[in-house]
Short mmCIF file of the C-alpha atoms (twelve columns), coordinates in Angstrom:
data_MODEL
# 
_entry.id   MODEL 
# 
loop_
_atom_site.group_PDB 
_atom_site.id 
_atom_site.type_symbol 
_atom_site.label_atom_id 
_atom_site.label_alt_id 
_atom_site.label_comp_id 
_atom_site.label_asym_id 
_atom_site.label_seq_id 
_atom_site.Cartn_x 
_atom_site.Cartn_y 
_atom_site.Cartn_z 
_atom_site.pdbx_PDB_model_num 
ATOM 1   C CA . MET A 1   141.401 -80.469  158.259 1 
ATOM 2   C CA . VAL A 2   140.115 -77.166  159.573 1 
ATOM 3   C CA . ALA A 3   136.503 -76.483  160.368 1 
ATOM 4   C CA . ILE A 4   135.016 -79.911  159.884 1 
ATOM 5   C CA . ASP A 5   132.698 -80.213  162.834 1 
ATOM 6   C CA . ILE A 6   131.835 -83.887  163.241 1 
ATOM 7   C CA . GLU A 7   128.375 -82.864  164.453 1 
ATOM 8   C CA . ARG A 8   127.765 -81.366  161.032 1 
ATOM 9   C CA . ALA A 9   130.149 -83.147  158.681 1 
ATOM 10  C CA . TRP A 10  130.308 -86.880  159.271 1 
ATOM 11  C CA . LYS A 11  131.062 -88.646  156.036 1 
ATOM 12  C CA . PRO A 12  129.124 -91.915  155.972 1 
ATOM 13  C CA . SER A 13  130.157 -95.182  154.423 1 
ATOM 14  C CA . GLY A 14  128.173 -95.453  151.263 1 
ATOM 15  C CA . LYS A 15  125.772 -93.614  149.006 1 
ATOM 16  C CA . PRO A 16  122.534 -95.282  150.190 1 
ATOM 17  C CA . SER A 17  123.107 -94.071  153.773 1 
ATOM 18  C CA . VAL A 18  123.538 -90.530  152.552 1 
ATOM 19  C CA . ARG A 19  120.310 -90.678  150.588 1 
ATOM 20  C CA . ARG A 20  118.372 -91.996  153.568 1 
ATOM 21  C CA . MET A 21  119.847 -89.324  155.820 1 
ATOM 22  C CA . VAL A 22  119.214 -86.440  153.468 1 
ATOM 23  C CA . GLY A 23  115.831 -87.637  152.364 1 
ATOM 24  C CA . TRP A 24  115.547 -84.979  149.652 1 
ATOM 25  C CA . GLN A 25  116.024 -86.451  146.208 1 
ATOM 26  C CA . GLY A 26  116.136 -82.970  144.699 1 
ATOM 27  C CA . LEU A 27  119.478 -82.199  146.342 1 
ATOM 28  C CA . GLY A 28  121.289 -84.258  143.723 1 
ATOM 29  C CA . GLY A 29  120.937 -81.414  141.243 1 
ATOM 30  C CA . VAL A 30  122.159 -78.687  143.598 1 
ATOM 31  C CA . PRO A 31  125.866 -77.756  143.282 1 
ATOM 32  C CA . PRO A 32  127.813 -79.032  146.312 1 
ATOM 33  C CA . THR A 33  129.244 -75.570  146.950 1 
ATOM 34  C CA . ALA A 34  125.715 -74.214  147.328 1 
ATOM 35  C CA . LEU A 35  124.882 -77.030  149.746 1 
ATOM 36  C CA . VAL A 36  127.863 -76.186  151.962 1 
ATOM 37  C CA . LEU A 37  127.033 -72.482  151.982 1 
ATOM 38  C CA . ALA A 38  123.379 -73.241  152.762 1 
ATOM 39  C CA . GLY A 39  124.507 -75.418  155.648 1 
ATOM 40  C CA . ILE A 40  126.724 -72.646  157.033 1 
ATOM 41  C CA . VAL A 41  123.883 -70.127  156.812 1 
ATOM 42  C CA . SER A 42  121.513 -72.583  158.510 1 
ATOM 43  C CA . VAL A 43  123.900 -73.079  161.443 1 
ATOM 44  C CA . GLN A 44  124.379 -69.375  162.058 1 
ATOM 45  C CA . VAL A 45  120.702 -68.518  161.668 1 
ATOM 46  C CA . GLY A 46  120.019 -71.305  164.167 1 
ATOM 47  C CA . ALA A 47  122.468 -69.729  166.609 1 
ATOM 48  C CA . ALA A 48  120.798 -66.353  166.127 1 
ATOM 49  C CA . VAL A 49  117.377 -67.871  166.773 1 
ATOM 50  C CA . ALA A 50  118.749 -69.562  169.898 1 
ATOM 51  C CA . THR A 51  119.674 -66.201  171.386 1 
ATOM 52  C CA . HIS A 52  115.984 -65.254  171.390 1 
ATOM 53  C CA . LEU A 53  115.345 -68.243  173.661 1 
ATOM 54  C CA . PHE A 54  117.768 -67.045  176.322 1 
ATOM 55  C CA . ALA A 55  115.242 -64.692  177.892 1 
ATOM 56  C CA . SER A 56  112.835 -67.599  178.440 1 
ATOM 57  C CA . VAL A 57  115.053 -70.598  179.183 1 
ATOM 58  C CA . GLY A 58  118.629 -69.280  179.391 1 
ATOM 59  C CA . PRO A 59  121.603 -70.641  177.436 1 
ATOM 60  C CA . GLY A 60  121.433 -73.957  179.331 1 
ATOM 61  C CA . GLY A 61  117.803 -74.494  178.414 1 
ATOM 62  C CA . ALA A 62  118.468 -73.643  174.774 1 
ATOM 63  C CA . VAL A 63  121.374 -76.110  174.602 1 
ATOM 64  C CA . THR A 64  119.233 -78.796  176.234 1 
ATOM 65  C CA . MET A 65  116.473 -78.443  173.657 1 
ATOM 66  C CA . ARG A 66  118.923 -78.336  170.764 1 
ATOM 67  C CA . LEU A 67  120.667 -81.554  171.797 1 
ATOM 68  C CA . VAL A 68  117.538 -83.420  172.915 1 
ATOM 69  C CA . PHE A 69  115.537 -82.628  169.777 1 
ATOM 70  C CA . GLY A 70  118.573 -83.103  167.532 1 
ATOM 71  C CA . GLY A 71  119.356 -86.428  169.197 1 
ATOM 72  C CA . ILE A 72  115.776 -87.674  168.772 1 
ATOM 73  C CA . VAL A 73  115.692 -86.773  165.085 1 
ATOM 74  C CA . LEU A 74  119.081 -88.374  164.409 1 
ATOM 75  C CA . LEU A 75  118.137 -91.518  166.345 1 
ATOM 76  C CA . VAL A 76  115.089 -91.880  164.108 1 
ATOM 77  C CA . LEU A 77  117.011 -91.171  160.905 1 
ATOM 78  C CA . TRP A 78  119.863 -93.531  161.795 1 
ATOM 79  C CA . ARG A 79  117.818 -96.188  163.597 1 
ATOM 80  C CA . SER A 80  119.203 -98.907  161.322 1 
ATOM 81  C CA . ALA A 81  122.792 -98.052  162.346 1 
ATOM 82  C CA . LEU A 82  122.383 -97.711  166.124 1 
ATOM 83  C CA . ARG A 83  123.955 -101.066 166.980 1 
ATOM 84  C CA . ILE A 84  127.624 -100.271 167.536 1 
ATOM 85  C CA . GLU A 85  130.448 -102.351 168.950 1 
ATOM 86  C CA . ARG A 86  131.032 -102.292 172.683 1 
ATOM 87  C CA . ARG A 87  134.488 -100.754 172.237 1 
ATOM 88  C CA . ALA A 88  132.928 -97.823  170.367 1 
ATOM 89  C CA . LEU A 89  130.416 -96.970  173.096 1 
ATOM 90  C CA . PRO A 90  132.861 -95.175  175.484 1 
ATOM 91  C CA . VAL A 91  134.110 -93.051  172.599 1 
ATOM 92  C CA . ALA A 92  130.549 -92.147  171.586 1 
ATOM 93  C CA . LEU A 93  129.660 -91.193  175.163 1 
ATOM 94  C CA . ALA A 94  132.835 -89.123  175.560 1 
ATOM 95  C CA . PHE A 95  132.056 -87.390  172.303 1 
ATOM 96  C CA . GLY A 96  128.534 -86.625  173.519 1 
ATOM 97  C CA . ALA A 97  129.889 -85.132  176.745 1 
ATOM 98  C CA . VAL A 98  132.344 -82.904  174.866 1 
ATOM 99  C CA . LEU A 99  129.584 -81.910  172.449 1 
ATOM 100 C CA . ALA A 100 127.333 -80.868  175.341 1 
ATOM 101 C CA . LEU A 101 130.100 -78.837  177.018 1 
ATOM 102 C CA . MET A 102 131.069 -77.160  173.751 1 
ATOM 103 C CA . ASN A 103 127.507 -76.071  173.024 1 
ATOM 104 C CA . LEU A 104 126.995 -74.848  176.585 1 
ATOM 105 C CA . CYS A 105 130.182 -72.745  176.455 1 
ATOM 106 C CA . PHE A 106 129.238 -71.399  173.037 1 
ATOM 107 C CA . TYR A 107 125.691 -70.435  174.004 1 
ATOM 108 C CA . GLU A 108 126.936 -68.830  177.215 1 
ATOM 109 C CA . ALA A 109 129.425 -66.898  175.054 1 
ATOM 110 C CA . ILE A 110 126.838 -65.572  172.578 1 
ATOM 111 C CA . ASP A 111 124.755 -64.474  175.552 1 
ATOM 112 C CA . ARG A 112 127.607 -62.070  176.369 1 
ATOM 113 C CA . ILE A 113 129.370 -61.133  173.118 1 
ATOM 114 C CA . PRO A 114 128.300 -60.763  169.459 1 
ATOM 115 C CA . LEU A 115 127.710 -63.954  167.484 1 
ATOM 116 C CA . GLY A 116 130.392 -63.178  164.894 1 
ATOM 117 C CA . MET A 117 133.012 -62.591  167.557 1 
ATOM 118 C CA . ALA A 118 132.113 -65.803  169.408 1 
ATOM 119 C CA . VAL A 119 132.239 -68.004  166.295 1 
ATOM 120 C CA . THR A 120 135.528 -66.463  165.189 1 
ATOM 121 C CA . LEU A 121 137.147 -67.129  168.570 1 
ATOM 122 C CA . GLU A 122 135.684 -70.643  168.672 1 
ATOM 123 C CA . PHE A 123 137.226 -71.312  165.264 1 
ATOM 124 C CA . LEU A 124 140.692 -71.140  166.808 1 
ATOM 125 C CA . GLY A 125 140.137 -74.697  168.121 1 
ATOM 126 C CA . PRO A 126 140.031 -76.496  164.760 1 
ATOM 127 C CA . LEU A 127 142.624 -74.094  163.391 1 
ATOM 128 C CA . ALA A 128 145.014 -75.152  166.157 1 
ATOM 129 C CA . ILE A 129 144.389 -78.807  165.269 1 
ATOM 130 C CA . ALA A 130 145.224 -78.137  161.621 1 
ATOM 131 C CA . LEU A 131 148.412 -76.252  162.475 1 
ATOM 132 C CA . ALA A 132 149.509 -78.844  165.025 1 
ATOM 133 C CA . GLY A 133 149.262 -81.589  162.418 1 
ATOM 134 C CA . SER A 134 151.342 -79.789  159.808 1 
ATOM 135 C CA . ARG A 135 155.029 -78.866  159.617 1 
ATOM 136 C CA . ARG A 136 155.049 -76.541  156.631 1 
ATOM 137 C CA . TRP A 137 157.109 -73.362  156.617 1 
ATOM 138 C CA . ILE A 138 154.017 -71.215  156.133 1 
ATOM 139 C CA . ASP A 139 152.238 -72.462  159.263 1 
ATOM 140 C CA . PRO A 140 153.630 -69.690  161.526 1 
ATOM 141 C CA . VAL A 141 152.177 -67.170  159.071 1 
ATOM 142 C CA . TRP A 142 148.687 -68.576  159.565 1 
ATOM 143 C CA . ALA A 143 149.170 -68.640  163.335 1 
ATOM 144 C CA . LEU A 144 150.311 -64.999  163.390 1 
ATOM 145 C CA . LEU A 145 147.425 -63.997  161.127 1 
ATOM 146 C CA . ALA A 146 144.932 -65.695  163.445 1 
ATOM 147 C CA . GLY A 147 146.577 -64.115  166.500 1 
ATOM 148 C CA . GLY A 148 146.335 -60.689  164.893 1 
ATOM 149 C CA . GLY A 149 142.679 -61.350  164.161 1 
ATOM 150 C CA . VAL A 150 141.984 -62.185  167.798 1 
ATOM 151 C CA . PHE A 151 143.789 -59.027  168.907 1 
ATOM 152 C CA . MET A 152 141.631 -56.889  166.614 1 
ATOM 153 C CA . LEU A 153 138.465 -58.655  167.734 1 
ATOM 154 C CA . THR A 154 139.102 -57.776  171.363 1 
ATOM 155 C CA . ARG A 155 139.767 -54.102  170.589 1 
ATOM 156 C CA . SER A 156 136.299 -52.709  171.235 1 
ATOM 157 C CA . ASP A 157 135.010 -49.150  171.436 1 
ATOM 158 C CA . GLY A 158 133.284 -50.072  174.690 1 
ATOM 159 C CA . GLN A 159 134.043 -52.413  177.554 1 
ATOM 160 C CA . VAL A 160 135.182 -55.888  176.527 1 
ATOM 161 C CA . VAL A 161 133.158 -58.692  178.094 1 
ATOM 162 C CA . TRP A 162 136.076 -60.968  178.871 1 
ATOM 163 C CA . SER A 163 133.877 -63.730  180.305 1 
ATOM 164 C CA . GLY A 164 132.250 -64.092  176.891 1 
ATOM 165 C CA . ILE A 165 135.640 -64.184  175.173 1 
ATOM 166 C CA . PHE A 166 136.971 -66.867  177.518 1 
ATOM 167 C CA . LEU A 167 133.790 -68.927  177.097 1 
ATOM 168 C CA . ALA A 168 134.131 -68.744  173.296 1 
ATOM 169 C CA . LEU A 169 137.763 -69.860  173.578 1 
ATOM 170 C CA . ALA A 170 136.663 -72.710  175.879 1 
ATOM 171 C CA . ALA A 171 134.156 -73.742  173.215 1 
ATOM 172 C CA . GLY A 172 137.039 -73.760  170.736 1 
ATOM 173 C CA . VAL A 173 139.043 -76.070  173.013 1 
ATOM 174 C CA . CYS A 174 136.043 -78.402  173.157 1 
ATOM 175 C CA . TRP A 175 135.719 -78.209  169.373 1 
ATOM 176 C CA . ALA A 176 139.333 -79.303  169.023 1 
ATOM 177 C CA . GLY A 177 138.688 -82.120  171.496 1 
ATOM 178 C CA . TYR A 178 135.745 -83.595  169.699 1 
ATOM 179 C CA . ILE A 179 137.535 -83.357  166.330 1 
ATOM 180 C CA . LEU A 180 140.095 -85.720  167.858 1 
ATOM 181 C CA . LEU A 181 137.360 -87.909  169.358 1 
ATOM 182 C CA . SER A 182 135.516 -87.983  166.053 1 
ATOM 183 C CA . ALA A 183 138.501 -89.594  164.372 1 
ATOM 184 C CA . LYS A 184 138.392 -92.429  166.907 1 
ATOM 185 C CA . LEU A 185 134.640 -92.801  166.617 1 
ATOM 186 C CA . GLY A 186 134.904 -92.845  162.832 1 
ATOM 187 C CA . GLU A 187 137.362 -95.738  163.055 1 
ATOM 188 C CA . ARG A 188 134.994 -97.788  165.205 1 
ATOM 189 C CA . THR A 189 131.598 -97.028  163.638 1 
ATOM 190 C CA . SER A 190 130.059 -96.539  160.217 1 
ATOM 191 C CA . GLY A 191 127.189 -94.319  159.197 1 
ATOM 192 C CA . GLY A 192 125.664 -91.925  161.693 1 
ATOM 193 C CA . GLY A 193 124.669 -94.281  164.487 1 
ATOM 194 C CA . GLY A 194 127.555 -93.242  166.715 1 
ATOM 195 C CA . LEU A 195 126.785 -89.579  166.155 1 
ATOM 196 C CA . ALA A 196 123.095 -90.085  166.966 1 
ATOM 197 C CA . ILE A 197 123.958 -91.873  170.225 1 
ATOM 198 C CA . ALA A 198 126.488 -89.178  171.129 1 
ATOM 199 C CA . MET A 199 124.052 -86.316  170.576 1 
ATOM 200 C CA . ALA A 200 121.292 -88.079  172.491 1 
ATOM 201 C CA . PHE A 201 123.694 -88.697  175.399 1 
ATOM 202 C CA . GLY A 202 124.741 -85.044  175.321 1 
ATOM 203 C CA . GLY A 203 121.075 -84.086  175.581 1 
ATOM 204 C CA . ILE A 204 120.629 -86.357  178.600 1 
ATOM 205 C CA . LEU A 205 123.648 -84.769  180.296 1 
ATOM 206 C CA . MET A 206 122.251 -81.301  179.675 1 
ATOM 207 C CA . MET A 207 118.760 -82.060  180.985 1 
ATOM 208 C CA . PRO A 208 119.526 -81.280  184.658 1 
ATOM 209 C CA . VAL A 209 121.177 -78.000  183.639 1 
ATOM 210 C CA . GLY A 210 118.240 -77.030  181.449 1 
ATOM 211 C CA . ILE A 211 115.648 -77.971  184.062 1 
ATOM 212 C CA . VAL A 212 117.413 -76.040  186.826 1 
ATOM 213 C CA . GLU A 213 117.901 -72.976  184.630 1 
ATOM 214 C CA . ALA A 214 114.541 -72.917  182.829 1 
ATOM 215 C CA . GLY A 215 112.134 -74.999  184.919 1 
ATOM 216 C CA . THR A 216 108.618 -75.311  183.519 1 
ATOM 217 C CA . ALA A 217 109.403 -72.768  180.778 1 
ATOM 218 C CA . LEU A 218 110.830 -75.703  178.822 1 
ATOM 219 C CA . LEU A 219 107.273 -77.054  178.475 1 
ATOM 220 C CA . GLN A 220 105.741 -73.957  176.917 1 
ATOM 221 C CA . PRO A 221 104.546 -74.742  173.355 1 
ATOM 222 C CA . ALA A 222 106.154 -71.657  171.823 1 
ATOM 223 C CA . VAL A 223 109.471 -72.422  173.520 1 
ATOM 224 C CA . LEU A 224 109.360 -76.060  172.427 1 
ATOM 225 C CA . ALA A 225 108.661 -75.015  168.848 1 
ATOM 226 C CA . ALA A 226 111.568 -72.571  168.874 1 
ATOM 227 C CA . GLY A 227 113.846 -75.188  170.437 1 
ATOM 228 C CA . PHE A 228 112.939 -77.700  167.739 1 
ATOM 229 C CA . ALA A 229 113.652 -75.075  165.068 1 
ATOM 230 C CA . VAL A 230 117.085 -74.435  166.618 1 
ATOM 231 C CA . ALA A 231 117.852 -78.166  166.598 1 
ATOM 232 C CA . MET A 232 116.858 -78.486  162.956 1 
ATOM 233 C CA . LEU A 233 118.657 -75.332  161.814 1 
ATOM 234 C CA . SER A 234 121.816 -75.903  163.875 1 
ATOM 235 C CA . SER A 235 122.236 -79.666  163.548 1 
ATOM 236 C CA . VAL A 236 119.952 -81.775  161.377 1 
ATOM 237 C CA . VAL A 237 119.534 -79.580  158.271 1 
ATOM 238 C CA . PRO A 238 123.190 -78.493  157.874 1 
ATOM 239 C CA . TYR A 239 124.395 -82.003  158.695 1 
ATOM 240 C CA . SER A 240 122.213 -83.402  155.926 1 
ATOM 241 C CA . LEU A 241 123.252 -80.770  153.402 1 
ATOM 242 C CA . GLU A 242 126.938 -81.223  154.144 1 
ATOM 243 C CA . LEU A 243 126.713 -85.009  153.940 1 
ATOM 244 C CA . GLU A 244 125.447 -84.669  150.380 1 
ATOM 245 C CA . ALA A 245 128.106 -82.063  149.569 1 
ATOM 246 C CA . LEU A 246 130.925 -84.251  150.931 1 
ATOM 247 C CA . ARG A 247 129.780 -87.070  148.670 1 
ATOM 248 C CA . ARG A 248 130.412 -84.910  145.608 1 
ATOM 249 C CA . MET A 249 133.370 -82.669  146.435 1 
ATOM 250 C CA . PRO A 250 136.965 -83.030  147.747 1 
ATOM 251 C CA . ALA A 251 137.356 -82.723  151.511 1 
ATOM 252 C CA . ARG A 252 139.988 -79.995  150.985 1 
ATOM 253 C CA . ILE A 253 137.514 -77.759  149.155 1 
ATOM 254 C CA . PHE A 254 134.890 -78.473  151.789 1 
ATOM 255 C CA . GLY A 255 137.285 -77.344  154.518 1 
ATOM 256 C CA . VAL A 256 138.119 -74.109  152.727 1 
ATOM 257 C CA . LEU A 257 134.415 -73.301  152.279 1 
ATOM 258 C CA . MET A 258 133.749 -74.020  155.953 1 
ATOM 259 C CA . SER A 259 136.357 -71.406  156.787 1 
ATOM 260 C CA . LEU A 260 133.792 -68.797  155.753 1 
ATOM 261 C CA . GLU A 261 131.731 -69.602  158.841 1 
ATOM 262 C CA . PRO A 262 133.004 -66.744  161.064 1 
ATOM 263 C CA . ALA A 263 132.160 -64.205  158.358 1 
ATOM 264 C CA . VAL A 264 128.688 -65.679  157.881 1 
ATOM 265 C CA . ALA A 265 128.204 -65.621  161.661 1 
ATOM 266 C CA . ALA A 266 129.104 -61.927  161.767 1 
ATOM 267 C CA . LEU A 267 126.598 -61.240  158.966 1 
ATOM 268 C CA . ALA A 268 123.902 -63.263  160.746 1 
ATOM 269 C CA . GLY A 269 124.566 -61.316  163.923 1 
ATOM 270 C CA . LEU A 270 124.210 -58.054  162.006 1 
ATOM 271 C CA . LEU A 271 121.125 -58.933  159.962 1 
ATOM 272 C CA . VAL A 272 119.186 -61.065  162.461 1 
ATOM 273 C CA . LEU A 273 120.289 -59.653  165.813 1 
ATOM 274 C CA . GLY A 274 121.401 -56.130  164.900 1 
ATOM 275 C CA . GLN A 275 124.881 -56.731  166.328 1 
ATOM 276 C CA . ILE A 276 127.335 -54.244  164.850 1 
ATOM 277 C CA . LEU A 277 131.069 -54.935  164.784 1 
ATOM 278 C CA . ASN A 278 133.478 -52.056  164.280 1 
ATOM 279 C CA . PHE A 279 135.919 -51.920  161.369 1 
ATOM 280 C CA . GLY A 280 138.764 -53.429  163.374 1 
ATOM 281 C CA . GLN A 281 136.615 -56.332  164.549 1 
ATOM 282 C CA . TRP A 282 135.521 -57.054  160.977 1 
ATOM 283 C CA . ALA A 283 139.197 -57.019  160.020 1 
ATOM 284 C CA . GLY A 284 139.828 -59.535  162.803 1 
ATOM 285 C CA . VAL A 285 137.113 -61.825  161.426 1 
ATOM 286 C CA . VAL A 286 138.671 -61.601  157.958 1 
ATOM 287 C CA . CYS A 287 142.115 -62.446  159.363 1 
ATOM 288 C CA . VAL A 288 140.848 -65.596  161.097 1 
ATOM 289 C CA . VAL A 289 138.904 -66.654  157.986 1 
ATOM 290 C CA . ALA A 290 142.022 -66.188  155.857 1 
ATOM 291 C CA . ALA A 291 144.171 -68.091  158.361 1 
ATOM 292 C CA . SER A 292 141.697 -70.962  158.499 1 
ATOM 293 C CA . ALA A 293 141.331 -71.184  154.712 1 
ATOM 294 C CA . GLY A 294 145.073 -70.937  154.215 1 
ATOM 295 C CA . ALA A 295 145.894 -73.563  156.841 1 
ATOM 296 C CA . THR A 296 143.292 -75.926  155.398 1 
ATOM 297 C CA . ARG A 297 144.557 -75.498  151.861 1 
ATOM 298 C CA . THR A 298 148.264 -75.908  152.649 1 
ATOM 299 C CA . ALA A 299 147.697 -78.816  155.053 1 
ATOM 300 C CA . SER A 300 145.763 -80.687  152.359 1 
ATOM 301 C CA . ALA A 301 148.087 -79.825  149.478 1 
# 
């Protein structure tokens, strides 16, 4: 299924676990569609906030704080599910390593190119997974539509920052990799214990990078507060909202809604960061969104 990021959409085994993870009893009355959209907005606002940290701690420092704080919160929330089988531990650690690399590539990308462009290019990873797992006649149409979208995205009025484009594509490759790893981890664990361990391990791996890049700036109270906000907005809050949504809606519909993420990212870049895409680049975003939604819908039909 397209666009289900295991960091933000792990479906747990049982209603009580969801309630403990979400912790907000009032969410039961909120339509699941609204929960998914709120989660998407939270992720992209978190990415926009993270860009403001780059001047102080760099992309590596921002990733470090996101994963460390996110890992701590998830370890606390899922403390009753942290005991996993020995055979699941290598998968969890591999997932954490891929998660760290994906976030580093993504943050390095949005330090160079607009947020909407980076998220759209990154989305090609899960889209490729969806197309690779399907043999329907319409699949080449979605692939061509996505390819056309990428072509339009890279047609800029100014100079194209190709390093940012390649980093966003590398993040997409990592995204595809941890979708595959998530399936294995889901087979060997229940609840969110494996995810919590993976994110915490990813934070540990990123610590040397963050320390070298940011140094003592990581200890500044304002920076720590912003880093915690990024972790909550980008990981914990959307993960919680989407867990509740997945409990009450078909996975196919969830995947189609998640396909809106590149468009929301472009809007967040415009409204929060003042990043303006030209008409052709907006058309490219729309093409990738349509390809993702179409591939998700036909693959699940």
